[in-house]
DRENKOLFI-397951 format. One record per residue (C-alpha): chain; y, z, x. Coordinates in nm, 4 decimals, m for minus. Layout:
<migus>
A	Y	Z	X
...
</migus>
This chain:
<migus>
A	m3.6830	2.4921	m5.8386
A	m3.3503	2.6812	m5.8352
A	m3.3213	2.6222	m5.4613
A	m3.3742	2.2490	m5.5118
A	m3.1109	2.2336	m5.7858
A	m2.8680	2.4276	m5.5661
A	m2.9280	2.1878	m5.2751
A	m2.8690	1.8849	m5.4973
A	m2.5505	2.0427	m5.6348
A	m2.4254	2.1131	m5.2826
A	m2.4936	1.7503	m5.1835
A	m2.3053	1.6284	m5.4904
A	m2.0002	1.8441	m5.4184
A	m2.0060	1.7408	m5.0513
A	m1.9945	1.3736	m5.1508
A	m1.7133	1.4325	m5.3996
A	m1.5076	1.6335	m5.1496
A	m1.5613	1.3588	m4.8897
A	m1.4230	1.1024	m5.1333
A	m1.1307	1.3265	m5.2219
A	m1.0584	1.4023	m4.8530
A	m1.0609	1.0306	m4.7642
A	m0.8095	0.9563	m5.0386
A	m0.5887	1.2575	m4.9613
A	m0.5799	1.1903	m4.5879
A	m0.4602	0.8346	m4.6406
A	m0.1533	0.9170	m4.8521
A	0.1468	1.1510	m4.9009
A	0.2551	1.4093	m4.6427
A	0.0967	1.4447	m4.2956
A	0.2250	1.7650	m4.1265
A	0.2191	1.7466	m3.7455
A	0.3389	1.9276	m3.4314
A	0.5753	1.7541	m3.1901
A	0.4110	1.9121	m2.8809
A	0.0590	2.0030	m2.7741
A	0.1620	2.2753	m2.5283
A	0.4691	2.4700	m2.4221
A	0.5966	2.7538	m2.2063
A	0.7894	3.0629	m2.3205
A	1.1434	2.9561	m2.4062
A	1.0295	2.6041	m2.5019
A	1.0790	2.4378	m2.8417
A	0.8046	2.3560	m3.0964
A	0.8727	2.1497	m3.4122
A	0.6616	2.1186	m3.7304
A	0.7341	1.7899	m3.9141
A	0.6474	1.6920	m4.2745
A	0.6807	1.3078	m4.2741
A	0.6303	1.1212	m4.6037
A	0.4497	0.7821	m4.5842
A	0.5748	0.6507	m4.9208
A	0.2270	0.5927	m5.0654
A	0.2786	0.8307	m5.3602
A	0.5707	0.6319	m5.4977
A	0.8815	0.8116	m5.6235
A	0.8697	1.1853	m5.5443
A	1.1399	1.3863	m5.7213
A	1.0388	1.7392	m5.6180
A	0.8086	1.9243	m5.3782
A	0.7636	2.2469	m5.1826
A	0.6861	2.2858	m4.8106
A	0.5811	2.5994	m4.6260
A	0.4972	2.6942	m4.2653
A	0.3194	3.0209	m4.1835
A	0.3511	3.1255	m3.8165
A	0.2884	3.4214	m3.5852
A	0.6230	3.6037	m3.5364
A	0.4948	3.7496	m3.2076
A	0.4632	3.3950	m3.0693
A	0.7364	3.1907	m3.2409
A	1.0970	3.2487	m3.3433
A	1.2268	3.0301	m3.6300
A	1.5491	2.8448	m3.5391
A	1.6554	2.5928	m3.8062
A	1.5429	2.3047	m4.0307
A	1.6340	1.9345	m4.0043
A	1.6422	1.7141	m4.3168
A	1.6097	1.3361	m4.3475
A	1.8791	1.1291	m4.5237
A	1.7069	1.1112	m4.8636
A	1.6277	1.4860	m4.8485
A	1.9944	1.5627	m4.7764
A	2.0924	1.3515	m5.0802
A	1.9063	1.5962	m5.3060
A	1.9052	1.9731	m5.3355
A	1.6990	2.1583	m5.0761
A	1.6736	2.5338	m5.0261
A	1.5062	2.6860	m4.7185
A	1.4230	3.0567	m4.6847
A	1.2771	3.2271	m4.3778
A	1.0977	3.5596	m4.3698
A	0.9155	3.6929	m4.0620
A	0.6005	3.4814	m4.0322
A	0.6854	3.2285	m4.3069
A	0.9511	2.9636	m4.3735
A	0.9537	2.7674	m4.7022
A	1.1687	2.4939	m4.8621
A	1.2141	2.3648	m5.2180
A	1.3415	2.0067	m5.2654
A	1.4728	1.8527	m5.5886
A	1.6044	1.4948	m5.6073
A	1.9268	1.4120	m5.7989
A	1.8838	1.2993	m6.1604
A	1.8293	0.9251	m6.1472
A	1.7648	0.9245	m5.7708
A	1.7683	0.8547	m5.4906
A	1.4198	0.9968	m5.4484
A	1.2283	1.0892	m5.1346
A	1.2195	0.7819	m4.9066
A	0.9248	0.6633	m4.7009
A	0.9301	0.7690	m4.3329
A	1.1734	1.0522	m4.4232
A	1.0825	1.4113	m4.3296
A	1.1633	1.7816	m4.3159
A	1.1360	1.9283	m3.9639
A	1.1232	2.3007	m3.8806
A	1.2256	2.4017	m3.5256
A	1.0805	2.7097	m3.3497
A	1.1191	2.8633	m3.0018
A	0.8294	3.0157	m2.8069
A	0.9114	3.3804	m2.7371
A	0.9318	3.4982	m2.3760
A	0.6840	3.7720	m2.4703
A	0.4306	3.5255	m2.6179
A	0.0775	3.5784	m2.4883
A	m0.0627	3.2632	m2.3207
A	m0.3389	3.0948	m2.5179
A	m0.3964	2.8960	m2.8364
A	m0.1393	2.9500	m3.1139
A	m0.1803	2.8213	m3.4721
A	0.0588	2.7517	m3.7603
A	m0.0368	2.6690	m4.1200
A	0.1609	2.3889	m4.2882
A	0.1501	2.3189	m4.6638
A	0.3095	2.0645	m4.8995
A	0.2498	2.1326	m5.2694
A	0.3866	2.1171	m5.6259
A	0.4730	1.7476	m5.5859
A	0.6308	1.5889	m5.8943
A	0.7429	1.2453	m6.0164
A	1.0840	1.1854	m6.1855
A	0.9233	1.1914	m6.5394
A	0.8340	1.4744	m6.4423
A	0.4593	1.4600	m6.3842
A	0.2532	1.6510	m6.1301
A	0.1197	1.4603	m5.8289
A	m0.2198	1.6073	m5.7280
A	m0.1731	1.5372	m5.3555
A	m0.1245	1.8890	m5.2104
A	m0.1703	1.9222	m4.8326
A	m0.2736	2.2385	m4.6460
A	m0.3494	2.2030	m4.2731
A	m0.3661	2.4227	m3.9644
A	m0.1910	2.2996	m3.6472
A	m0.2553	2.4417	m3.3005
A	m0.0779	2.4257	m2.9646
A	m0.1289	2.5888	m2.6255
A	0.1095	2.8569	m2.4977
A	0.1166	2.8149	m2.1190
A	0.1592	3.0793	m1.8514
A	0.5257	3.1432	m1.7563
A	0.6292	2.9595	m1.4366
A	0.5644	3.1454	m1.1117
A	0.8506	3.2994	m0.9091
A	0.6521	3.2893	m0.5819
A	0.8602	3.0955	m0.3242
A	0.6461	3.1354	m0.0108
A	0.4759	2.8963	0.2278
A	0.1019	2.9144	0.2861
A	0.1259	2.7278	0.6189
A	0.3897	2.5798	0.8527
A	0.3078	2.3645	1.1575
A	0.5485	2.1672	1.3871
A	0.4353	1.8356	1.5355
A	0.5420	1.9567	1.8856
A	0.5223	2.3035	2.0404
A	0.4106	2.6377	1.8965
A	0.5868	2.8795	1.6612
A	0.6759	3.2221	1.7956
A	0.5475	3.4446	1.6413
A	0.2435	3.2823	1.4782
A	0.3135	3.1804	1.1196
A	0.2930	3.4463	0.8489
A	0.4003	3.3711	0.4855
A	0.6058	3.6928	0.4838
A	0.7845	3.6238	0.8164
A	1.0900	3.4009	0.7739
A	1.2324	3.3585	1.1302
A	1.0655	3.1742	1.4226
A	1.1518	3.0210	1.7605
A	0.9933	2.7469	1.9717
A	1.0604	2.5437	2.2884
A	0.9978	2.1716	2.3423
A	1.0376	1.9423	2.6474
A	1.3522	1.7339	2.6985
A	1.1582	1.4182	2.6059
A	1.1150	1.5424	2.2443
A	1.4131	1.4188	2.0411
A	1.2977	1.5051	1.6858
A	1.0736	1.7608	1.5144
A	0.8867	1.7311	1.1838
A	0.7096	2.0155	1.0055
A	0.3959	2.0090	0.7914
A	0.4350	2.2784	0.5241
A	0.2155	2.3879	0.2337
A	0.3941	2.5857	m0.0427
A	0.2189	2.8004	m0.3026
A	0.0931	2.6048	m0.6096
A	0.3788	2.4828	m0.8287
A	0.6462	2.5402	m0.5622
A	0.8320	2.2737	m0.3599
A	0.9858	2.2723	m0.0109
A	1.2336	2.0664	0.1926
A	1.3515	2.0638	0.5571
A	1.7238	2.0281	0.6299
A	1.6977	1.8063	0.9396
A	1.4769	1.6171	1.1819
A	1.6720	1.5394	1.5037
A	1.7224	1.7835	1.7928
A	2.0428	1.8487	1.9840
A	2.1093	1.7582	2.3486
A	1.9022	1.8945	2.6357
A	1.9450	2.2694	2.6875
A	2.0683	2.3308	2.3280
A	1.9191	2.5207	2.0314
A	1.8755	2.3559	1.6873
A	1.8221	2.5577	1.3675
A	1.5771	2.4137	1.1133
A	1.5855	2.5538	0.7556
A	1.2728	2.5119	0.5395
A	1.3800	2.5931	0.1808
A	1.1025	2.6823	m0.0689
A	1.1788	2.6665	m0.4451
A	0.9379	2.8521	m0.6775
A	0.7817	2.6965	m0.9862
A	1.0431	2.8654	m1.2075
A	1.3110	2.6528	m1.0372
A	1.5295	2.9547	m0.9592
A	1.3589	3.1749	m0.6998
A	1.4100	3.0465	m0.3426
A	1.3122	3.1558	0.0103
A	1.4316	3.0098	0.3401
A	1.2258	2.9959	0.6618
A	1.4289	2.9533	0.9862
A	1.2919	2.7883	1.3012
A	1.5192	2.7793	1.6106
A	1.4045	2.4985	1.8426
A	1.5178	2.5045	2.2072
A	1.5178	2.1649	2.3797
A	1.4793	2.1932	2.7590
A	1.7306	2.0332	2.9955
A	1.6555	1.7055	3.1672
A	1.5082	1.7476	3.5159
A	1.7154	1.5861	3.7913
A	1.5210	1.3214	3.9856
A	1.5774	1.2790	4.3599
A	1.7408	0.9432	4.4260
A	1.5793	0.7461	4.7156
A	1.8122	0.6282	4.9947
A	1.9074	0.2675	4.9083
A	1.9475	m0.0141	5.1632
A	2.2938	m0.1400	5.2607
A	2.1600	m0.4783	5.3798
A	2.3642	m0.7559	5.2099
A	2.2506	m1.0544	5.4183
A	2.0560	m1.3572	5.2924
A	1.7078	m1.4226	5.4242
A	1.7241	m1.7938	5.3290
A	1.9584	m2.0413	5.1537
A	1.8550	m2.3901	5.0352
A	2.0789	m2.6403	4.8457
A	1.9323	m2.8526	4.5615
A	2.0569	m3.1708	4.7370
A	2.1494	m3.2444	5.1002
A	2.1234	m3.0313	5.4169
A	2.3390	m2.7400	5.5346
A	2.5440	m2.7794	5.8509
A	2.4778	m2.5794	6.0637
A	2.1189	m2.4840	5.9829
A	2.0999	m2.1578	5.7908
A	2.1239	m1.8314	5.9862
A	2.1613	m1.4911	5.8106
A	2.4492	m1.4069	6.0434
A	2.6400	m1.7350	5.9847
A	2.8588	m1.7255	5.6721
A	3.0288	m2.0733	5.6725
A	2.8462	m2.4027	5.5990
A	2.9258	m2.7609	5.4970
A	2.7295	m3.0187	5.2990
A	2.7739	m3.3860	5.1911
A	2.6149	m3.5348	4.8776
A	2.6250	m3.8828	4.7147
A	2.8716	m3.9643	4.4336
A	2.5855	m3.9593	4.1807
A	2.5391	m3.5816	4.2353
A	2.7688	m3.3993	3.9914
A	2.6342	m3.0419	4.0152
A	2.4967	m2.8174	4.2900
A	2.2579	m2.5208	4.2750
A	2.1199	m2.3003	4.5542
A	1.7899	m2.1182	4.6012
A	1.8316	m1.7965	4.8025
A	1.6116	m1.5081	4.9187
A	1.7592	m1.1557	4.9482
A	1.6297	m0.8205	5.0846
A	1.4397	m0.5875	4.8483
A	1.6699	m0.4361	4.5873
A	1.9591	m0.6719	4.6659
A	2.0998	m0.9384	4.4302
A	2.3140	m1.2513	4.4642
A	2.5283	m1.4753	4.2451
A	2.6892	m1.8210	4.2898
A	3.0453	m1.8656	4.1654
A	3.0079	m2.2181	4.0295
A	2.7837	m2.5159	3.9558
A	2.9926	m2.8320	3.8999
A	3.1300	m3.0541	4.1800
A	3.4759	m3.2070	4.1921
A	3.5680	m3.5764	4.1722
A	3.4303	m3.8300	4.4148
A	3.5808	m3.7906	4.7651
A	3.6729	m3.4198	4.7083
A	3.5455	m3.0925	4.8621
A	3.4196	m2.7995	4.6495
A	3.3699	m2.4458	4.7875
A	3.0638	m2.2536	4.6639
A	3.0615	m1.8757	4.7268
A	2.7250	m1.6966	4.7326
A	2.7988	m1.3218	4.6968
A	2.5167	m1.0854	4.8033
A	2.5138	m0.7205	4.6763
A	2.2949	m0.4744	4.8710
A	2.0458	m0.2371	4.7047
A	2.2993	0.0480	4.7283
A	2.5209	m0.1444	4.4836
A	2.8247	m0.1143	4.7114
A	2.7750	m0.3264	5.0245
A	2.8611	m0.6981	4.9724
A	2.8576	m1.0146	5.1878
A	2.9911	m1.3634	5.0946
A	2.8401	m1.6923	5.2209
A	3.0618	m2.0028	5.1759
A	2.9302	m2.3614	5.1468
A	3.1839	m2.6495	5.1322
A	3.0261	m2.9439	4.9491
A	3.1811	m3.2900	4.9977
A	3.1071	m3.5386	4.7199
A	3.1170	m3.9022	4.8430
A	3.3437	m4.1553	4.6737
A	3.1981	m4.3972	4.4193
A	3.0967	m4.7366	4.5613
A	3.2458	m5.0367	4.3811
A	2.9720	m5.2469	4.2156
A	3.0032	m5.6235	4.1711
A	3.0081	m5.7141	3.8023
A	2.7603	m5.9947	3.7145
A	2.9125	m6.3057	3.5557
A	2.8478	m6.2905	3.1789
A	2.7415	m6.5880	2.9677
A	3.0089	m6.7462	2.7427
A	2.7663	m6.9355	2.5166
A	2.8587	m6.8638	2.1494
A	2.6440	m7.1124	1.9613
A	2.3301	m7.0609	1.7514
A	1.9907	m7.1900	1.8548
A	1.8641	m7.1860	1.4909
A	1.9848	m7.0957	1.1399
A	1.7515	m7.0615	0.8373
A	1.8572	m6.9542	0.4827
A	1.6297	m6.7226	0.2774
A	1.6322	m6.9791	m0.0089
A	1.7032	m7.3531	m0.0195
A	1.7667	m7.6058	0.2618
A	2.0800	m7.6627	0.4714
A	2.2642	m7.9940	0.4390
A	2.2835	m8.1467	0.6949
A	1.9857	m8.0189	0.8936
A	2.0885	m7.7507	1.1427
A	2.2412	m7.8640	1.4732
A	2.3984	m7.6105	1.7183
A	2.7029	m7.8355	1.7485
A	2.7542	m7.8751	1.3701
A	2.9509	m7.5866	1.2137
A	2.9800	m7.6852	0.8435
A	2.6827	m7.6808	0.5990
A	2.6187	m7.6751	0.2242
A	2.3314	m7.5345	0.0194
A	2.2277	m7.5266	m0.3516
A	2.0129	m7.2479	m0.5048
A	1.8846	m7.1779	m0.8607
A	2.0748	m6.9466	m1.0987
A	1.8043	m6.6780	m1.0528
A	1.9048	m6.6305	m0.6842
A	2.1797	m6.3649	m0.6685
A	2.1922	m6.2893	m0.2924
A	2.1578	m6.4908	0.0301
A	2.0483	m6.3860	0.3784
A	2.0155	m6.5932	0.6969
A	1.7793	m6.5716	0.9917
A	1.9505	m6.6900	1.3131
A	1.8701	m6.7059	1.6854
A	2.1501	m6.6590	1.9404
A	2.1474	m6.7107	2.3221
A	2.0486	m6.4193	2.5485
A	2.3130	m6.1458	2.5336
A	2.4982	m6.3023	2.2390
A	2.5196	m6.1454	1.8895
A	2.5957	m6.2715	1.5396
A	2.6997	m6.1285	1.2050
A	2.7154	m6.2640	0.8470
A	3.0246	m6.1750	0.6409
A	2.8504	m6.1249	0.3059
A	2.5271	m6.1140	0.1073
A	2.5984	m6.1512	m0.2675
A	2.6507	m6.4843	m0.4464
A	2.9153	m6.5589	m0.7101
A	2.8601	m6.6376	m1.0793
A	2.6440	m6.9276	m1.1931
A	2.8116	m7.2656	m1.1239
A	3.0348	m7.1247	m0.8436
A	3.0474	m7.1859	m0.4633
A	3.0306	m6.8972	m0.2123
A	3.1367	m6.9360	0.1534
A	2.9231	m6.7568	0.4136
A	3.0669	m6.7159	0.7687
A	2.8188	m6.6606	1.0545
A	3.0266	m6.5398	1.3523
A	2.8614	m6.5678	1.6981
A	2.9969	m6.3554	1.9882
A	2.8957	m6.4611	2.3414
A	2.7618	m6.2192	2.6027
A	3.1070	m6.1912	2.7628
A	3.2349	m6.0316	2.4397
A	3.5280	m6.2709	2.4173
A	3.4004	m6.6182	2.3348
A	3.3349	m6.6604	1.9578
A	3.2327	m6.9441	1.7261
A	3.1948	m6.9535	1.3465
A	2.9384	m7.1436	1.1363
A	3.0237	m7.2025	0.7655
A	2.7643	m7.2378	0.4891
A	2.8890	m7.3124	0.1336
A	2.6225	m7.1969	m0.1158
A	2.6377	m7.3441	m0.4674
A	2.4640	m7.1308	m0.7337
A	2.3389	m7.3409	m1.0286
A	2.4479	m7.2578	m1.3833
A	2.2151	m7.0679	m1.6166
A	2.0042	m7.2920	m1.8386
A	2.0442	m7.2204	m2.2104
A	1.7159	m7.1170	m2.3761
A	1.6343	m7.2609	m2.7141
A	1.6149	m6.9808	m2.9707
A	1.3157	m7.0062	m3.2075
A	1.4069	m7.0524	m3.5734
A	1.3355	m6.7229	m3.7570
A	1.1817	m6.7127	m4.1037
A	1.4010	m6.6390	m4.4084
A	1.1022	m6.5306	m4.6210
A	1.1850	m6.1891	m4.7793
A	0.9049	m6.1700	m5.0364
A	0.6177	m5.9200	m5.0361
A	0.2589	m6.0384	m5.0027
A	0.1216	m5.7263	m5.1762
A	0.2446	m5.3977	m5.3277
A	0.0152	m5.1069	m5.4186
A	0.1281	m4.7658	m5.5560
A	m0.0469	m4.4470	m5.4340
A	m0.1203	m4.3535	m5.8002
A	m0.1455	m4.5660	m6.1146
A	m0.1290	m4.9439	m6.1737
A	0.1742	m5.1756	m6.1728
A	0.2727	m5.3501	m6.4951
A	0.2682	m5.6471	m6.4782
A	0.0169	m5.7077	m6.1997
A	0.1897	m5.7736	m5.8678
A	0.3236	m6.1248	m5.8081
A	0.5514	m6.2050	m5.5074
A	0.7872	m6.3879	m5.7471
A	0.8159	m6.0950	m5.9936
A	1.0686	m5.8277	m5.8922
A	1.0573	m5.5769	m6.1830
A	0.7558	m5.3446	m6.2513
A	0.6696	m5.0359	m6.4537
A	0.4261	m4.7537	m6.3792
A	0.3155	m4.4326	m6.5597
A	0.1674	m4.1300	m6.3770
A	0.0433	m3.7855	m6.4953
A	0.2709	m3.4819	m6.4885
A	0.0774	m3.3402	m6.1885
A	0.2009	m3.6257	m5.9654
A	0.5312	m3.5153	m5.8063
A	0.5780	m3.7854	m5.5382
A	0.5091	m4.1580	m5.5105
A	0.4451	m4.3782	m5.2067
A	0.3718	m4.7516	m5.1834
A	0.1598	m4.9603	m4.9499
A	0.3103	m5.3074	m4.9008
A	0.2425	m5.6154	m4.6882
A	0.5385	m5.8212	m4.5657
A	0.5440	m6.1674	m4.3960
A	0.5285	m6.1829	m4.0158
A	0.8506	m6.0441	m3.8634
A	0.9762	m5.9038	m4.1945
A	1.0226	m5.5312	m4.2686
A	1.0557	m5.3208	m4.5820
A	1.1810	m4.9767	m4.6813
A	1.1459	m4.7570	m4.9906
A	1.4564	m4.5738	m5.1099
A	1.2857	m4.2518	m5.2208
A	0.9634	m4.0498	m5.2455
A	1.0039	m3.7666	m5.5011
A	0.9686	m3.8104	m5.8814
A	1.1962	m3.6627	m6.1457
A	1.1079	m3.3982	m6.4058
A	0.8237	m3.4442	m6.6540
A	0.9077	m3.7060	m6.9181
A	1.1704	m3.8795	m6.6966
A	1.1833	m4.2259	m6.5321
A	1.2462	m4.2683	m6.1584
A	1.3488	m4.6055	m6.0120
A	1.2009	m4.6960	m5.6710
A	1.3607	m4.9851	m5.4785
A	1.1512	m5.1628	m5.2121
A	1.3977	m5.3636	m4.9990
A	1.2423	m5.6444	m4.7899
A	1.4365	m5.7855	m4.4897
A	1.3211	m6.1276	m4.3614
A	1.2530	m6.2023	m3.9945
A	1.6008	m6.3616	m3.9598
A	1.7523	m6.0152	m4.0260
A	1.9823	m6.1468	m4.2984
A	1.7773	m6.2551	m4.6009
A	1.6872	m5.9619	m4.8309
A	1.4940	m5.9195	m5.1569
A	1.4666	m5.6004	m5.3690
A	1.1554	m5.5140	m5.5749
A	1.2132	m5.2463	m5.8425
A	0.9406	m5.0145	m5.9766
A	1.0282	m4.7772	m6.2644
A	0.7871	m4.4806	m6.2532
A	0.7509	m4.2745	m6.5716
A	0.6213	m3.9195	m6.5115
A	0.4371	m3.7811	m6.8188
A	0.5440	m3.4562	m6.9778
A	0.3489	m3.1384	m6.9015
A	0.0609	m3.0717	m7.1436
A	0.0836	m2.7274	m7.3115
A	m0.2471	m2.5348	m7.2827
A	m0.3542	m2.2189	m7.4709
A	m0.5358	m1.9688	m7.2420
A	m0.8245	m1.7474	m7.3673
A	m0.7753	m1.3705	m7.3894
A	m0.9043	m1.1901	m7.0787
A	m1.0137	m0.8306	m7.0496
A	m0.8125	m0.7679	m6.7321
A	m0.4445	m0.6824	m6.7065
A	m0.3426	m1.0081	m6.5315
A	m0.1184	m1.2832	m6.6719
A	m0.2591	m1.5340	m6.9274
A	m0.1836	m1.9022	m6.9820
A	m0.0916	m2.1640	m6.7221
A	0.2438	m2.1397	m6.5452
A	0.4643	m2.4425	m6.4935
A	0.4316	m2.6222	m6.1612
A	0.7407	m2.6158	m5.9400
A	0.8688	m2.9494	m5.8094
A	1.1296	m3.0981	m5.5790
A	1.3387	m3.3866	m5.7030
A	1.5258	m3.4823	m5.3862
A	1.5987	m3.8517	m5.3380
A	1.5651	m3.8817	m4.9598
A	1.5093	m4.2395	m4.8305
A	1.2030	m4.3293	m4.6243
A	1.1531	m4.6329	m4.3969
A	0.7986	m4.7631	m4.3694
A	0.5873	m5.0676	m4.2956
A	0.2635	m4.9223	m4.4295
A	0.1429	m4.7034	m4.7198
A	0.2777	m4.3450	m4.7401
A	0.0829	m4.0276	m4.7960
A	0.0290	m3.8949	m5.1483
A	0.1440	m3.5395	m5.2246
A	m0.0947	m3.3111	m5.4150
A	0.0406	m3.1205	m5.7193
A	0.1431	m2.7614	m5.6633
A	m0.1102	m2.5011	m5.7709
A	m0.0213	m2.2350	m6.0209
A	m0.0561	m1.8833	m5.8795
A	m0.2515	m1.6164	m6.0595
A	m0.2561	m1.2433	m6.0249
A	m0.5607	m1.0237	m6.0860
A	m0.5768	m0.6572	m6.1714
A	m0.6724	m0.4003	m5.9100
A	m0.9959	m0.2270	m6.0140
A	m1.0160	0.1517	m6.0449
A	m1.3092	0.3847	m5.9923
A	m1.5928	0.3022	m6.2305
A	m1.4369	m0.0272	m6.3562
A	m1.5084	m0.3937	m6.2898
A	m1.2147	m0.6012	m6.1581
A	m1.0985	m0.8889	m6.3797
A	m0.8367	m1.1557	m6.3129
A	m0.6838	m1.4165	m6.5379
A	m0.6684	m1.7879	m6.4638
A	m0.4538	m2.0636	m6.6162
A	m0.7297	m2.1216	m6.8725
A	m0.7879	m1.7518	m6.9426
A	m1.1147	m1.5581	m6.9049
A	m1.2619	m1.3569	m6.6238
A	m1.1667	m1.4254	m6.2596
A	m1.4168	m1.5982	m6.0303
A	m1.3803	m1.3754	m5.7284
A	m1.2742	m1.0241	m5.6398
A	m0.9611	m0.9777	m5.4271
A	m1.0082	m0.9686	m5.0494
A	m1.1074	m0.6234	m4.9274
A	m1.2653	m0.5075	m5.2661
A	m1.6202	m0.5818	m5.3754
A	m1.7224	m0.6207	m5.7417
A	m1.8216	m0.2820	m5.8812
A	m1.6708	m0.1052	m5.5770
A	m1.4639	0.2152	m5.5754
A	m1.0866	0.1786	m5.5192
A	m0.8529	0.4795	m5.5176
A	m0.5166	0.4843	m5.6918
A	m0.3358	0.4429	m5.3604
A	m0.5113	0.1061	m5.2981
A	m0.7525	0.2328	m5.0293
A	m1.1135	0.1166	m5.0722
A	m1.3998	0.3648	m5.0324
A	m1.6507	0.2801	m4.7603
A	m1.9385	0.4504	m4.9497
A	m2.1860	0.2133	m5.1132
A	m2.1494	0.1818	m5.4906
A	m2.5098	0.2948	m5.5476
A	m2.4495	0.6250	m5.3661
A	m2.1405	0.6923	m5.5777
A	m2.3422	0.6256	m5.8973
A	m2.6192	0.8682	m5.7895
A	m2.3577	1.1332	m5.7075
A	m2.1970	1.0910	m6.0493
A	m2.5334	1.1329	m6.2337
A	m2.6179	1.4447	m6.0318
A	m2.2738	1.5856	m6.1050
A	m2.3185	1.5381	m6.4813
A	m2.6647	1.7000	m6.4689
A	m2.5784	2.0006	m6.2543
A	m2.2095	2.0684	m6.3206
A	m2.2727	2.3141	m6.6068
A	m2.5104	2.5581	m6.4300
A	m2.3213	2.5251	m6.1026
A	m1.9860	2.5993	m6.2670
A	m2.1258	2.9197	m6.4218
A	m2.2747	3.0317	m6.0917
A	m1.9490	2.9655	m5.9011
A	m1.7437	3.1417	m6.1699
A	m1.9514	3.4597	m6.1238
A	m1.9377	3.4474	m5.7445
A	m1.5715	3.3430	m5.7080
A	m1.3632	3.4871	m5.9949
A	m1.0475	3.2786	m6.0519
A	m0.7235	3.4369	m5.9351
A	m0.4193	3.4278	m6.1608
A	m0.1492	3.1961	m6.0233
A	0.2158	3.2957	m6.0578
A	0.3927	3.1027	m6.3287
A	0.7340	3.0988	m6.1585
A	0.8285	2.8091	m5.9283
</migus>
C-alpha cells in the first residue's frame, strides 16, 4: 500500500514539475554558449539573453561556474539597458558572478538585452567535453516583488586537440620521370631528368592530415638547363613549414640530319587560263607571248614544279585594250636558294566598236485608267488633257498606264486636295531614246463633304424612379417632385440611391457618407438630359437617428461592459453613377475578453453584458494557461487528476521528504 502511494506521489510530482518546466523554459533568461567546440587559445562566451516575457525586471543576479584548468575568465559585456543601471561583476577562480540593479524609475532590463561573459580556452586544457554551470536568480520587479523564474542550466562544449605541427608529405610523384632517390617523407632534396619534349612538370603530393602544400612553378627551362621546383608544406598549426626541393634537368634537343635538297628551279609545265603560249612550253625556254580578246581582263597560270619547289606569279590583272602586260612566274627550288624566272607577255586586243541600235522615239500612252472615276473625254493617245470627278471620300488617286516598248512613265503625285478643290496630275512619258517626252494632264475634282443631319437630342432631365438603399422617401417619388425627406437608424453611416433616367440622360449623386447621429445630410441627385445642357436637381434630406443608450449586464469576467460608440466617417466625396450604389454595413464594436488562469473559466464581456460566447483563439474553455500567456498542452482532465492526487498525498509525502532531505539554511544577505 505504501509503495502504491509513493508511486502515485511520484507521478503527481513528475506532472507538476513538467508543467513548471514548460512554463519556465518559455520565459525569462535562456543562458547559452556561443560555440560548440574550440581549440586551446580560442574564445568561449556564455550569454544571458532576456526575452522580455517577465515584464519589467529591476534586479537580478547571474553566475557562471567553470573549470579553471580549462577556461580563463577575460571580461564581461553588458547590453545598453544593463549599462544604464548599476552592475557589479566579481570573478574568483572557478566562478564569476554579477549583481544588476536598475535605476529608480527605470529604465529597466530591456527585451533582447544580455550579459555576456568571455573566456579563453587554456593552452594546457585537456581535450574532451567541458561543462559550465550558468544561473540567473533573485529576479525582482520595481515594486519590489520577487519573480519566481530562476534558471540553473549546465552548458557543454568540446575542447579539440591542438593543431598539429607536422609539415611532411606522405607521397610525391611527378607526371614525367622518376625521383632520385625514391621518395621518403624525411628526405627533402631530389633530382630527375626528362626528355627535351617535356616542357612542364606537375607533381601529385599528399600532405599529412590537416596540412597543405603548394608548388612554386610548372614550366621547365630551355633544353640542357636545370629547373628547381619547391614544394612547400604548411602544418595544421599554420606556422610550421617544410620545403621539398626537386631539381629537374631537361635534356638538349637532338640535332636531326638535314637531307640534301634539290636545286632544280625549272617548271615541268605552264598553262594559261586563256589563249596559247608562243612558242609551246619547254622547261628550258623562259620567254613566251600570248594574245587574248578584249573581254579578258585577268590572267592566271597553272604550273607544275619539281618536288619541294614552289612558284609565284607577280600579277593577275591585264592592262587596257591594245596593251601588253608582262607576267613573271618565279620558281624557287627545294633548297630555298636557287630561283628561275619565266616571263609571259600577254597582249590584250583592242575593243571592237559595236553599232548602236536605233532607239524608238515614241512617247505616247497606249492606255490610261484612273483608280476611281472615269476620264472625260475617253482616253485617246493623241489627247493630252482630261478631267475627272471623284467623291469626297476619295483622298488619293493612282493611274494604271501602258507605254510603248522601251518607254517609261511617271505620275507627279498621289494625294488629292481638300473637298471642292481641283488637283492636277501630270503623267510624263519618256521614249526609249531617253530624250523624247510627252505629258498627259488629268484635272481631278474632289466633291465637297455632304453635311449630315444631326438628330435632335432630348431635353428631358427628369428621373423615372429614385430608390434609397435604406428607408422610404417622403413623399413617395414623383418625377415632378424635387424635394424629399428620409430617416434612417443610427447604425446606417452611408447612403446610396438607385435611379432610372430617360434614354441618353445621366445622373450623379454629390455624396455618400452621412453626418453624425441626430444630424441631417442633404443629398443632391443632378440629372443631365441627353442634349448635355438641360439639368434638374432632386434633393433628399436624410436624417440619421441618434444613438440609443444601452445598459449592459454585469459580467463575471474582467472585460469591458456596455456598448462602445461606433466610429464613422463623414467625408463628403462626390460619386458619379448611373445605377444603385452599394450599402455600407455599420461598424462593429470591439470587445475584449479576459485571459483565463489556471483553474478558472474564461469570461468575456459583450456590448449587452454577460458571459462571452467563445474562448479566445488558442485557449480552450476550462484549459490551463500560464501567467506568461503560454497554453499547456496537457489535457484538462489529466491536470484535474494530478491536482486531486496532490491534495491527497502532499501531507505524508512532505513529511517523508523532510526526513530524507533536511532543509539547508539559506544565507540572508544578498
